[in-house]
C-alpha positions as CSV (number, residue, x, y, z in Angstrom):
1,X,-67.2,-55.7,-4.8
2,X,-71.0,-56.2,-4.4
3,X,-72.4,-59.0,-2.5
4,X,-76.0,-59.2,-1.3
5,X,-77.2,-60.9,2.4
6,X,-77.8,-64.1,1.3
7,X,-74.5,-64.5,-1.0
8,X,-72.0,-63.3,2.5
9,X,-74.1,-65.6,4.3
10,X,-73.4,-68.4,2.2
11,X,-69.6,-67.3,2.1
12,X,-69.9,-67.3,5.8
13,X,-72.2,-70.6,6.3
14,X,-68.8,-72.4,4.2
15,X,-66.8,-71.1,6.6
16,X,-68.0,-72.4,9.8
17,X,-69.3,-75.8,7.7
18,X,-65.4,-77.0,7.2
19,X,-64.0,-75.7,10.2
20,X,-61.4,-76.6,11.5
21,X,-60.2,-76.6,8.0
22,X,-59.6,-73.9,5.6
23,X,-62.3,-73.2,3.2
24,X,-62.2,-71.8,-0.1
25,X,-64.7,-70.2,-2.9
26,X,-65.0,-68.2,-6.7
27,X,-68.2,-66.0,-7.0
28,X,-68.4,-65.0,-10.8
29,X,-70.7,-62.8,-11.6
30,X,-72.2,-59.8,-14.4
31,X,-71.0,-57.1,-15.1
32,X,-72.4,-53.7,-14.3
33,X,-73.7,-54.5,-17.3
34,X,-75.3,-56.8,-17.5
35,X,-78.7,-58.1,-15.4
36,X,-78.3,-61.4,-13.2
37,X,-76.9,-62.2,-9.3
38,X,-73.8,-63.3,-8.4
39,X,-72.7,-67.0,-8.0
40,X,-70.9,-68.2,-5.0
41,X,-69.2,-71.7,-5.8
42,X,-68.0,-73.1,-2.7
43,X,-64.5,-74.6,-4.1
44,X,-62.9,-78.1,-2.5
45,X,-59.6,-77.6,-0.2
46,X,-57.2,-80.3,-1.4
47,X,-54.5,-78.9,0.4
48,X,-55.1,-82.3,2.6
49,X,-53.8,-84.4,-0.3
50,X,-51.5,-82.5,-1.6
51,X,-50.0,-82.6,2.2
52,X,-50.0,-86.4,2.0
53,X,-48.3,-87.0,-1.0
54,X,-46.0,-84.2,-1.3
55,X,-45.6,-83.2,2.8
56,X,-41.7,-81.6,1.1
57,X,-44.0,-79.6,-1.2
58,X,-46.8,-79.1,1.1
59,X,-45.8,-78.5,4.2
60,X,-48.8,-76.9,5.2
61,X,-52.2,-79.1,6.0
62,X,-55.6,-77.6,5.3
63,X,-55.9,-76.1,8.9
64,X,-53.7,-73.0,7.7
65,X,-53.7,-73.2,3.5
66,X,-55.9,-74.3,1.1
67,X,-55.8,-74.9,-2.6
68,X,-58.4,-74.9,-4.9
69,X,-59.4,-78.0,-6.6
70,X,-57.7,-76.8,-10.2
71,X,-61.1,-78.9,-12.5
72,X,-63.4,-76.8,-10.2
73,X,-61.1,-73.8,-11.0
74,X,-61.3,-74.6,-14.6
75,X,-65.2,-75.6,-15.0
76,X,-66.4,-72.7,-13.1
77,X,-64.0,-69.8,-14.8
78,X,-65.3,-71.7,-18.0
79,X,-68.8,-71.2,-16.9
80,X,-68.2,-67.9,-16.1
81,X,-66.5,-67.1,-19.9
82,X,-69.5,-68.3,-21.1
83,X,-71.9,-65.9,-19.5
84,X,-69.6,-63.1,-20.2
85,X,-69.3,-62.8,-16.6
86,X,-66.2,-61.7,-14.3
87,X,-64.7,-63.1,-12.0
88,X,-65.8,-61.1,-8.6
89,X,-63.6,-62.2,-5.6
90,X,-61.9,-65.4,-4.4
91,X,-62.6,-66.2,-0.8
92,X,-61.5,-68.7,2.4
93,X,-61.2,-68.8,5.7
94,X,-58.5,-68.6,8.4
95,X,-58.9,-71.5,11.0
96,X,-58.3,-69.6,14.9
97,X,-56.9,-67.2,13.3
98,X,-57.8,-63.4,12.7
99,X,-58.9,-62.0,9.3
100,X,-55.9,-61.5,7.5
101,X,-54.1,-61.5,4.1
102,X,-51.1,-63.4,4.6
103,X,-47.9,-63.6,2.9
104,X,-49.1,-67.2,1.2
105,X,-52.6,-65.4,0.3
106,X,-50.9,-62.8,-1.5
107,X,-48.2,-64.8,-3.4
108,X,-51.0,-66.8,-4.1
109,X,-52.6,-64.3,-5.6
110,X,-49.9,-63.0,-7.9
111,X,-48.3,-63.7,-11.3
112,X,-44.7,-61.6,-10.5
113,X,-44.8,-58.4,-9.7
114,X,-48.8,-58.1,-10.5
115,X,-51.9,-59.6,-9.8
116,X,-53.7,-62.8,-11.9
117,X,-57.1,-61.2,-11.5
118,X,-57.0,-57.8,-10.3
119,X,-60.3,-56.7,-10.6
120,X,-61.3,-59.6,-8.1
121,X,-61.8,-59.1,-4.8
122,X,-60.2,-61.3,-1.7
123,X,-62.6,-62.4,1.3
124,X,-60.8,-63.4,4.6
125,X,-63.1,-65.4,7.0
126,X,-62.0,-65.5,10.8
127,X,-63.4,-68.5,12.9
128,X,-62.4,-68.7,16.0
129,X,-63.7,-72.2,18.0
130,X,-66.5,-73.0,15.0
131,X,-67.7,-69.4,15.3
132,X,-67.5,-66.6,12.8
133,X,-65.6,-63.7,14.2
134,X,-64.0,-61.1,11.2
135,X,-64.5,-60.7,7.7
136,X,-62.7,-58.9,5.8
137,X,-61.3,-57.7,2.3
138,X,-59.0,-57.1,0.3
139,X,-58.2,-55.9,-3.1
140,X,-55.5,-55.1,-5.3
141,X,-54.3,-51.2,-5.5
142,X,-52.4,-50.1,-8.5
143,X,-51.3,-46.7,-7.3
144,X,-49.4,-48.3,-4.3
145,X,-48.8,-51.4,-5.7
146,X,-50.4,-53.6,-2.6
147,X,-53.0,-55.2,-2.0
148,X,-55.5,-53.0,1.1
149,X,-58.3,-53.6,2.8
150,X,-61.4,-52.8,1.0
151,X,-65.6,-52.6,1.5
152,X,-67.9,-55.5,0.3
153,X,-70.9,-53.2,0.0
154,X,-74.0,-55.3,1.0
155,X,-77.1,-55.3,-0.8
156,X,-80.1,-55.9,0.6
């Protein structure tokens, strides 16, 4: 996964802006054979609304969980399809917690025993007391059948 400095800065600003709630977003971009730059989309975290409407089904609020607005997600996916671009990454923040790939993060990324988007990178940004602390990305390892820490390459 290659991001430029501006893409990563955009993700970091979004994480700080949405603190103390989890932010979430999607990065789409051209395949290696195409010309163009990635596009970062900030998405609406609807977890507070889901929690308010059905606390039994959604016991966590947006301070410890996220759910991307499905209409926004569909719009972004359609745009990627129209441009023949790929879903490059999903990102979210962990307010007042370290950056790690939680069991919930993994559950949301999977369909049964396989990832929904095996080529996508999952970026987690830690924001402690309103300040970005660390950013870690995770990618599906086909051989080991698990998500592992992956490096984000920064394009200058």
